[in-house]
Structure formats: C-alpha cells, structure tokens
N, C-alpha and C positions, 0 to 999 in steps of 0.2 A: 561567378554564380554559386550560390550556397548549395552544399550537399545536404539535403534534408532527408533524413532517414528516421523511421519510427523504430524505437528500441523495444525493450520488454514492456514498457508502459507509456507509449506515445513518443512524440518528438520533443526533445529538449535541447536548448542551446543557450549561449551567453547573451544576455540582453545587450543590444546595440552592436553586437558583433554579427552573428547569424540570426539572432532573434530580433527581427525588426518588424515594423508595421508592414513593410512591403512583403516580407516572407510570410507573415501570419495571414495576410490577405490572400496570398497564393495558395497556402494550405487550405484556407477556408473555401476557396473556389473549388479546389479538388474535392473537398468534403461535400460541397453542394452538388457538384456534378454527379457524384456517386449516389448520394442519398435522395436526389430528386425523383428517382424511380421507385422509392421504397413504398410498400403498400400503405403505410401509415403517414405518408408525407403530408396529407391534408391536415393532420393534427399538429404539424410543425415540428421544430426541433427546439431543444432547451440549451441555453448558453449561459455560462457564469464564469467568474474568476475568483481566485483565492486572494490572500492578503499580501502577495508579493508586489514589488514595485511595478506599476503599470498594468497589473492584471485586469483591472476594470476597463481601462482604455483599450487594451488588446481584445478583451471580450466584446466591447462595443464595435471595434473595427471588424472582427469576424462576423458579428451579427449583421452589420451593414452589407458586407459582401454577400452573405447567404440570403438575406432578405431581398437584396437587389436581383437575385435569381428567381424571385417569386415564391420563395419558401417562407412560411410564417416562422418567426423566431420568438420564443419566450425567453426574454432576457432578465436574468436575476437582478433584483432591485439593489442588492448590496453584495458585499463580500460573502462568498459561500464556500462550503467544503465540497469535496468530491462526492461523498455519500449523499449530501443534500441534493446535488445536481442529479445523481443517479435515481434517487427516490422521485424527484420531480419529473423525470422522464416517464416513470411508471404511472404516476398520478395523472399526467397530461396525456398519456397514451401516445407519446411522441415517437417519431421515427428514429431519432438518435439524439445525441447531445455532444456539446463541446465544452470541455473544462480547461480553462487557462490556468495552468499550474506546472511547477517543476517539482511538486511533491516535497521530498526531503532534501533536495539539492541545496547547495549554498545560495545566499541571497542574490548573487549576480546572474543566476540562471532563471529561465522561465520555460514554459512548455505548452503543449497542445495535446490534450488527451481526447480520444474519441470514445464515446459511450454509445452502446447499442440500445435498441428499443426495449430490451428486457431490463435495463438499468444497470448493466455491468460493462466491463471492458469489451470493446468491439472485438470480434473474432478475427483471426489472422486472415481469413479469406476476404473480409471487408477491408482490413488494413492494406493488404496487398493491392486491392483495386484502387484505393485512394492513392497509394504510392505511385501506381502506374499512371493515373491521371495527372498527378503532381509532376511526374517526370516530363510529361508533354508540355505542361504549363511552364515549367522552368526552362525547358529547351527553347521554346518559342518566346520566352519572356513575356507571357500574356499578362496584361494589366486588367484586373477585374473591372467591369462596368459598374459604377456606383450611382445609385439614386440618392438624393438628399435624405438625411435621417428624418427630418420633419415629415417629408412626403411618405416615407415608409411607416412612420408612426401613425400618421393620419389614415393611411390605408390599412392599419392594423396588421401590417407585416412585421412590425416589431412591437411587442407588447410586454409590459412588466409582469413579473411573477414573484410572489413572496415565498421563496423556497425555504427560508428559515422557519417560518410559521408552520408550514406543511410538515417539516422534518420534526420539530419539537412535539407536535401533536402525535405523530407516528411513534416516536420513542416512548411517550407517556402511555401509549396503548400496549406496547410490547414488553416494557421492563417494569418490574414491580418496584417502583421508586419509593413507595410507602414503606415497604419492608426494609429497604436500605436505610431510610431516614430513622425508622424506629429501632434499628439495630444498635444505634449509638456509635457506630463506626466513625472514627475521625478520619476524614478523607482530605487529601490535598491533591491538586491537579495542576500539572505544568502544561500550559497551553502552548509553550514554546513560540509565542507570538504568531501562532498559526491561525487558520481560518475559523477556528472554533471560539474565538474570543467572545465573551459575553453569553455563551450558550449554557455552560454547565450550571451557572448560577440560576438560570431559568428552570433547570430540571431538578437540581438538588441545592437549595439555598444554603445549606450548612457547609458545603464544600469550600475550602480555601483555595483560591485560584492564583497561581503565580504566572507572571508574564501574560496577563490576561488583557492585552491591549493591542491595537493595530501598530505594528512596527515592521515595515517592509524589509528593513535590514537585519531583523532577527538578532540585533545586538552583536552581529558578526559571527554567530554560532549557527551552523547548519541545523535546521529544524528536524532533526532525525532522532527518534527516541532510543539512542544508544547511551551507554554508561558514560562515555567520554564527554558527552554533551550535557550531562545532568549534574555536574558538581554542585551547583548552587541549590538545586532541588533536593538532592540527597542530603546535603547539610541541613536543610530546612526540616526534612522528615526526622532526622536524628535529634536535632535540637528541640523541636516542638513535640516530639513523640507522637507523630501521626501513626494511625494503624495501617494505612496504605497510601501509596502515592501513585497516581495515574498520569500517564503521558500520552500525547498524540503528536503526530508529525505535522508538517506545514499545511497539507491539504486534508488532514484528519482521517485518512483511510488506514493509517498504521497506528499501532499502539505498543506500549511497553509499561512496566510497573516497577515500583520500589516497595519492598516489604517493610514490616514494622521495625526492622533492625537497620534499615537504610541500605539493604542489599538490592542491587539491580536485578530484576527478574526478566529475562528475555522471553520472547515468544516461544522459544524452544520448550519452555516449561508451562507457559500460559495455555498453549494449545492442548496439552494433555489434561490440564485442570478443567478447561471448558468441555473437552470431549467427555471426561468422566461425569461432569455435571449434567450434560445433555442426555447421556445414555443411562447412567445409573440412578441419577436423582430425578430427572424429568421423564424418564422412560421413553425417550426418543430413539429411533433407530434409523439406519440408512448407511450408505457407503461413506468412507473417509478418503479424502484426497490430500496428499501432501507433496510439496516440491522436494527435489532431490537433496536439498540442504537441511531439511527438517529432521529433528531427532529420531533415532531408532526407537525411542520410548513409544512413539505412536504406533510403530509396527508391532511391538509387543502387546500393546493395549488391544489392537484390532484382533490379534491372534487369540487373546484371552476372551474378548467379548464376542467373538464370532462375527466381526464386521468386515465387509469387503474393503480392501485397501487399494488405492491407485496412486502411483508415483508419477509425477510430471516434471517437466523442465521448470526452471525458475521463471516467474512471471505469473501474475494472478490470472491473466487471460487464459492460461492453460487449465487452471482450476475452474474458471468460468465455463469452459466448454463442457465439463462434466456436470457442473451444477445445473446446466440446462438439459443434459441428456439423461441423467440418472437421479434417483432419490438420494441426494447427498446430505448427510447429517452435518458434517463440518469439513471445510477445506482450508488449509493454511499454508503459509510460507514463512520461512525463517525470519524474514525482514520485517515482520510485524503485521502482515495482512492476513485476516481471517474472515471467512464467510460461513454463515450457518443457515440451517433450514428455518430458523425463527425470523429471518430478516430478508433483505434484498440480496440478489446474487452479486454482491459487491463487498469489498472490505469497508469496515466502518469502525474507526478507532473509538469513538464515543460509545457506540452501541456495545462493542466488545468489552470495554472497560466497565460499563454499567452492568453487563451480564455477569462479569466476574464478581463484582460487588454483590450482586443479587445472590450468586452462588455461595459466597462467603457468609453472607447474612443468614441464608437459609440453613447452612450447615454449621453455623456458629464456629467458624474457623478464621484464623488470621491467614494472610497470604503465605507467610513462612510455614505455618502448619500444613497448609494445602500442598505446598511444594514437597515437604517431608513425607506426606501421605503418598504422593506419587512415587517418590524415591523408594520408600519402604516396599511398595507393591511391585514396582517395575524395574528397580535397579537404579543406583546413582550414576549420573553421567556428568562430565565436564565438557563445556563447549566454549569455543571462541572463534572469532573471525578477524582476519586481517585484510584491509583494503590496501593493496600494494601498487603504488604509482610507479610507473616505469616507462621506458621508451617503447615505441612500436616494435623496434628491432628486437629488444630484449623480450618483450611480450610474446612475439612470434617464436622466438627460440625456446622459451619455456613451454609453450603449447606444443611445439614440435617434439620436444623431449617427452612430453606426456603421451603424445600420439605413438611414439616408438615404444613406449612402455617402460616400467621400472620394476626391478626385482625387489629393491629395498627403498624405504624412506627412512633416512637416518640409519638406525640400527634395527628397524622393524621390517619384517618380511611382508611383502605384498602378496595377498592371497587371491585377489580378484580386482577387476576394474569395471566400473559401470560408466556408460557414455550417454546417458539420457540427456544430460546437459553438462558440458565440460567433461572432466575426468575425475571420477570418484574412486580412490584407491582404498581398499579394505585391508586392514591389518588386524592382528590379534588385539581385541579390546577396543577397536575404534576405526575411524576412517578419516581420510583427507580428501576434500573436494577442491579442485582448481578449475576456475572458469573465468572468462572475460566478462566484465560488466556490459550490460546491454545499453547503458545510458551514459557511462563515464569512461574516460581513457585509463582504466585501471584493471588489474587482475584481482580477483577475490580468492582468498584462501580460507576455507571453512574446515573446522576439525571438531570431532567429538570422540571422547574416549572414556574408559571406565576408571581412569586415574589421571591426576594432574600431570604426572611424569610423562605418560604416553601422549597427552595433549601437547605438552611443550615440545616433545621430540618431533611430533608431526609438523607443528607450525614453524619450528626452528629450521627444519629441513626444507620446508616450502619457501621460506624467505631466503634461505641460502641458495636456492636455485636462481634467484634473481640477482645475485651479486657476482 
C-alpha cells in the first residue's frame, strides 16, 4: 500500500512507482469527499495538468472520479500552468481545484496539488482533512465508483474550460506590456519545457523564447530555475547580449532571472527589487511576508520603510494564510515563489517576471543596476543553497545534532538559533539554515553572509556534518 503524504506543496511521487492511476483516483476520491460539502460546490471544481508525462491523462482520471461523485468539473482544454488554474478557480467561483504537477521536480516525478476557492494553495486544515479521508480509503482499499466519461460530459458534470485565454486576458490587464515593448529592452525567456510554452510570445512578441515547446522529459534537466540548470540559457544571454533573461519552472509558479552580464539572479535579490518597486515607485503599502530562508535584506527594508514583517516556515501555503488574513503587499520564498497585492494569492512566474520588466522599464535600469541599487542601500550579501542527498539514518543524525545545539559552525561562534522551520543558526555576519525537504529525500543547507569567505565557511561546515 502506497504511503501518500502531502508535503510543503502537495503530494509528489515517481510515475509508475507510487504515482499511478490507481493512487491518483484514490487521492481524487478523498478530495471529492472533503470538498463536496463546500459552500461553493455548486459552482464545481477546476482541474488541469502541466506539461509532464501523463499529466493530461492523470487530470482526466481525477476529473472522472470527482465528477462521478456528482461534482461538476471544469477540465482544462490543454496543458496549463498552476497560476492559470488558480486564476480559473477565481473566475469560475469554484469550490477548489486540482493541479496535476510535480512543479520543479525531475521528469520522472508527478504530483497532485490542491488549490482552494480563493485561488491559492489549500490551507493546512483542509489538507489534513483530505489526508484523513485518504488514510481511510487506503486502509480499506476503496475503489472509486466511476461513471462513463461520455455520460459525465453529456450530463455536463465534466465541461471544458479555456484557462489559457482567461489568463492571457488577465495579464494584459495587470501588466503594462506596452511600456515594456517600447523600452527597447531585449528580453530572452527560458521556458524550460514547462507549461508556459507558447504563452510569452502571445504577450510580448519581441521576446526570444528558448525551450519553448512541449517536451515531457525536459531534455533530462529538472525544470527548476537554478543556475546549475541554466548553462545553455546563460551562454545565450552572453553571446547575443540580451538585456535580461527570464526563467520559470515546470508549472510556472516560480521564477528566476539572468542579468545583462549573464549573472544568475536568484529570488533572494528579486524580492527586494519588487518590494522597492511596489512601495517606493507605485506607492503601495501593506505587510511583508517572507519564509525563513529569505534574505535579511527584506528585514532591513521593512525596518527602513516602516512595513510590518512576518516570517513563516518554508512553503507558500504559509504565506497564503497571511495573504488572506491581512493586507499583504508582497510575500516571497527563497525558491522562487512570490505573491503580490497586484495579482492572485498565488505564485506566478510569468506575472512576476513581467512585473520586474515593467519596473526596469519604468525606472530605466538594467537588472544588474537594480541589484546594485539594493546593495548600495541595504548592504551586500552573498547567498547559496546546497541540496544534500543522504541516507535516512544520516539525515536523522544531523537533525538530532541540530536539536542538541551547536556552539560553533566551523570557526564561527553561534549567537542564536531559530526553529520556525528547521534550524537557523546565526553567526557574526550571516546565518545557516538546515532543514529537511518536504517533498524530496534530502536535507537543504541555506546560507547568507556579508562576505564570500563567511558563506563558504558556513556551507563547508554544513556539508561536513553529513560525512
């Protein structure tokens, strides 16, 4: 019997191992049993799949299960991104949504994300209830009752929906695309064979798009916007002298960038640039939310701007909780997910990339100049992350050592430790965060420092713990 658990952003597993049609149908049945009592259930639920192997078929299988429970399903007509599906939930006033995706994971993975009626990641209270129902289904090996698809379509319990058209219209309304085009900025975009293929050309025809086609294998490279996965794209930026390179992940909810010199710019610096644009240039205000792995630059910005700051565990669903409760200007996580008050309560890689381009066009800056502007005002930092694959025994031993506490990390004295998520050790000029991944069998080591030397000391010590 498969052990199906929801991590920081849904259930993920290896296709044909635990990720099978049988298990997807069981998860869909648990979803249906929970949401059939939702106040908006008469408006139905929205289901779609990304560009991964089998995503469309898995989405159709989930739709059949849910519709067979008497719930109307709006099924995406084609490959869609996570933000497309989330926007579709809002537009249809649906009770919830299912996105078949493993986001940035390698091509052999797929997943099942649950989206709430507000268009963002389902809250933990709902995830826990779905998990409880699923446990009972797995224990009894319940097989969902299925009605024929034609019968469900004839009864309008499964109906097609054009989520792409809906999404492109919404982006054109929210982003000043004309300003970007008229700026003369030469833009390249690495689709990473993700679910956004064919879309950027509809929004900004002048943009050159790399890997802009449907390839479920992603040419063997995990569709995650990290420097290690962007060698071809960075070489293109340098050779063709583009002003900026935009990147999104497999389901298009995360983003990253490359500047005019071919330097990879992580979300750690993109969040401060967007925060400054929203608050200082557009005059927007509100609280700021960051996960524990996000740069301290954001903390210093909030202190200077007089903005309320909240720090949360890793996982955008924790940011979503505050997006719903408070007037939040921007919420971001280190791994590329950002939500703002200008858009839906969800990460959206295309929206955030275009908002960044709008900011640069308005301020007449290159991305490299915008980064330097942040450093000059709030201090230069160096950041890196190591995903450390290890055994369960070794992982447990490292976490146990963190729990006991450490006086030193390498040659650096530990001044304090924070345990919002994992273990964040603060030293002079920086910090080291150690936490277990919520979706993969690895430990993550994050470090930020005011010098490259301190950064290397922190990460070298972290890796040494695992040897």
